[in-house]
C-alpha positions in Angstrom: 0.0 0.0 0.0 1.0 3.6 -0.7 -0.1 5.7 2.2 0.0 9.5 2.3 -0.8 11.0 5.6 -1.2 14.7 6.3 1.5 15.7 3.8 2.2 19.4 3.2 4.8 21.2 1.2 5.6 24.9 0.7 8.2 26.3 -1.6 8.1 29.8 -0.1 6.9 29.2 3.5 3.8 31.2 2.7 1.6 29.3 0.1 1.3 25.5 0.4 1.8 23.7 -2.9 0.2 20.6 -1.3 -1.8 21.0 1.9 -2.5 18.1 4.3 -2.9 15.4 1.6 -4.4 12.1 2.7 -4.6 9.2 0.3 -4.3 5.4 0.3 -3.5 3.6 -2.9 -3.8 -0.2 -2.6 -2.4 -3.1 -4.5 -4.6 -3.6 -7.6 -5.5 0.1 -7.8 -5.1 2.1 -11.0 -5.5 5.5 -9.4 -5.8 8.6 -11.5 -4.6 12.0 -10.1 -6.3 15.0 -11.7 -5.9 18.7 -11.3 -5.4 22.0 -13.1 -1.9 23.2 -13.9 -0.1 24.3 -10.7 -2.6 22.4 -8.5 0.2 20.3 -6.8 0.2 17.1 -8.8 3.9 17.0 -9.7 4.8 18.2 -6.2 3.0 15.3 -4.6 4.4 12.7 -7.1 8.0 14.0 -6.5 7.4 13.9 -2.8 6.3 10.3 -2.9 9.3 9.4 -5.1 11.7 10.9 -2.6 12.9 13.6 -4.9 11.3 16.5 -3.0 11.4 16.8 0.8 8.1 17.7 2.4 7.4 19.9 5.4 5.1 17.7 7.4 3.2 14.4 7.3 4.3 10.9 6.3 4.6 8.8 3.2 5.0 5.0 3.4 5.4 2.5 0.6 4.4 -1.0 1.7 5.2 0.1 5.3 8.6 1.6 4.3 9.0 5.3 5.0 10.2 7.4 2.1 12.1 9.5 4.6 13.5 7.0 7.0 13.8 4.0 4.7 14.4 5.9 1.5 16.5 3.3 -0.3 14.3 0.4 0.6 11.2 2.2 -0.5 12.8 3.2 -3.8 13.8 -0.4 -4.6 10.1 -1.3 -5.1 9.1 1.8 -6.9 9.4 3.3 -10.4 8.8 6.9 -11.1 8.4 8.4 -14.6 8.4 12.2 -14.7 6.6 14.2 -17.3 9.8 15.2 -19.0 12.4 12.4 -18.2 16.1 13.2 -18.2 18.0 10.3 -19.7 21.5 9.6 -20.8 21.1 10.3 -24.5 24.6 9.3 -25.5 23.9 5.7 -24.4 22.1 3.3 -26.7 18.7 2.1 -25.7 20.0 -1.3 -24.6 22.9 0.3 -22.6 20.4 2.5 -20.8 18.1 -0.4 -20.0 21.1 -2.5 -18.7 22.2 0.5 -16.6 18.8 0.7 -14.9 18.6 -3.1 -14.5 22.1 -3.0 -12.8 21.0 -0.3 -10.5 18.0 -2.4 -9.4 20.0 -5.7 -9.2 17.9 -7.4 -11.9 19.5 -10.7 -12.9 20.6 -11.2 -16.5 18.0 -13.8 -17.5 15.1 -11.8 -16.1 16.2 -8.6 -17.7 16.7 -10.1 -21.1 13.3 -11.7 -21.0 11.6 -8.5 -19.9 13.6 -6.3 -22.3 12.7 -8.6 -25.2 9.0 -8.7 -24.1 8.6 -4.9 -23.9 10.9 -4.1 -26.9 8.7 -6.2 -29.1 5.5 -4.9 -27.5 6.4 -1.2 -28.0 8.2 -1.8 -31.4 11.6 -0.8 -30.1 13.4 -4.0 -30.8 15.0 -2.8 -34.0 16.4 0.4 -32.5 17.7 -0.7 -29.1 21.3 -0.5 -30.4 20.8 3.1 -31.6 21.8 6.1 -29.5 19.0 7.6 -27.5 19.7 11.0 -29.0 18.5 9.7 -32.3 15.1 8.7 -30.9 11.9 10.7 -31.3 10.1 12.1 -28.3 7.7 9.1 -28.3 10.6 6.6 -28.6 12.3 8.2 -25.6 9.1 7.9 -23.7 8.9 4.2 -24.5 12.5 3.5 -23.4 11.8 5.2 -20.1 8.6 3.2 -19.6 10.6 0.0 -20.4 13.3 1.0 -17.9 10.6 1.3 -15.3 9.1 -2.1 -16.1 12.2 -4.3 -16.2 12.5 -4.4 -12.4 8.9 -5.3 -11.9 8.0 -2.5 -9.5 5.3 -2.9 -6.8 4.5 0.8 -7.1 4.5 2.8 -10.3 4.3 6.6 -10.2 3.8 8.4 -13.5 3.4 12.1 -14.4 1.4 12.4 -17.6 2.5 9.0 -19.0 0.4 9.2 -22.2 1.9 12.5 -23.5 4.0 11.8 -26.6 2.8 8.3 -27.1 1.0 7.3 -30.3 -2.5 5.6 -29.9 -1.1 2.1 -30.2 1.5 2.6 -27.5 -1.0 4.3 -25.3 -3.3 1.3 -25.7 -0.4 -1.1 -24.9 0.6 0.9 -21.8 -3.0 0.6 -20.5 -2.8 -3.2 -21.0 0.5 -3.3 -19.1 -1.2 -1.4 -16.3 -3.8 -4.0 -16.1 -1.2 -6.8 -16.1 0.8 -5.2 -13.3 -2.2 -4.6 -11.0 -3.3 -8.2 -11.6 0.0 -9.2 -10.2 -0.4 -7.1 -7.0 1.2 -3.8 -8.0 -0.4 -0.4 -7.7 -0.3 2.5 -10.1 -0.7 6.2 -9.3 -0.6 8.6 -12.2 -1.5 12.2 -13.1 -3.2 13.0 -16.3 -5.1 15.8 -18.1 -6.9 13.3 -20.3 -10.0 12.9 -18.3 -11.6 10.4 -20.6 -8.7 8.1 -20.1 -8.9 8.4 -16.4 -12.6 7.7 -16.3 -12.3 4.6 -18.4 -9.0 3.2 -17.0 -8.9 4.1 -13.3 -10.9 2.3 -10.6 -10.2 5.2 -8.4 -9.4 8.9 -8.9 -8.4 11.9 -6.8 -9.0 15.5 -7.8 -6.6 18.2 -6.4 -7.4 21.9 -6.4 -4.9 24.6 -5.1 -3.0 22.0 -3.2 -5.9 20.3 -1.5 -7.8 17.1 -2.4 -11.4 18.0 -3.1 -12.6 14.6 -4.2 -11.3 11.1 -4.1 -12.6 7.5 -4.1 -14.1 5.0 -6.5 -14.4 6.5 -10.0 -17.9 5.2 -10.4 -19.0 6.8 -7.1 -17.5 10.1 -8.0 -18.8 10.2 -11.6 -22.2 8.5 -10.9 -24.5 9.5 -13.9 -22.3 12.4 -14.9 -18.9 12.5 -16.5 -15.5 13.0 -14.9 -14.9 16.0 -17.1 -18.1 17.7 -15.8 -17.3 16.8 -12.2 -13.8 18.2 -12.5 -15.0 21.4 -14.1 -17.7 21.9 -11.4 -15.2 21.4 -8.6 -12.7 23.7 -10.4 -15.3 26.5 -10.7 -16.4 26.3 -7.0 -15.1 29.2 -4.9 
């Protein structure tokens, strides 16, 4: 379980970027995280990933504190930012091996998973090419593959579908279902509300640093649409 308890963060000690956030994401959840630009989505994701320190509260990943047990928590997590920085002078396969080495993935397992995902995302013919020759979408695919080859129990993604073509987006959704069926959990931000409504069993909506709605998607949407619910909450004073 990913448990976020009363987490707050301010960059200027005046305005809180995230304000007493409380969420629980359980194994099997595909949890969508929705909010306007500047609402606090990326701040929370980076706090969970251990990239940003936060001012108060607690974040645990399968009972491991991201503050006190940082390394142990990160071993079972994968984080994909909205604009990944990768070593572009490496080839695709060199980058994947580098990540696999960092996570201690044995040779047989990594080869099987690299072959699986390279074929799935149609990257098998370009793995030996330098990453700086890749298109934006290809770079996004190689970063996704690097996150998957150590079989994370927790996947955090910031706008994962941006830059992917429709086929790759569909395949990524299938991978999400495969992972949660194996007991992983997925927490991702998106502006594509239709995707969130169809894909996620749960959603959270953040506005000005505070969670204004969260829970089962069907209970939040009811007979409306996620887009309408989001806009109504956004327009409330």
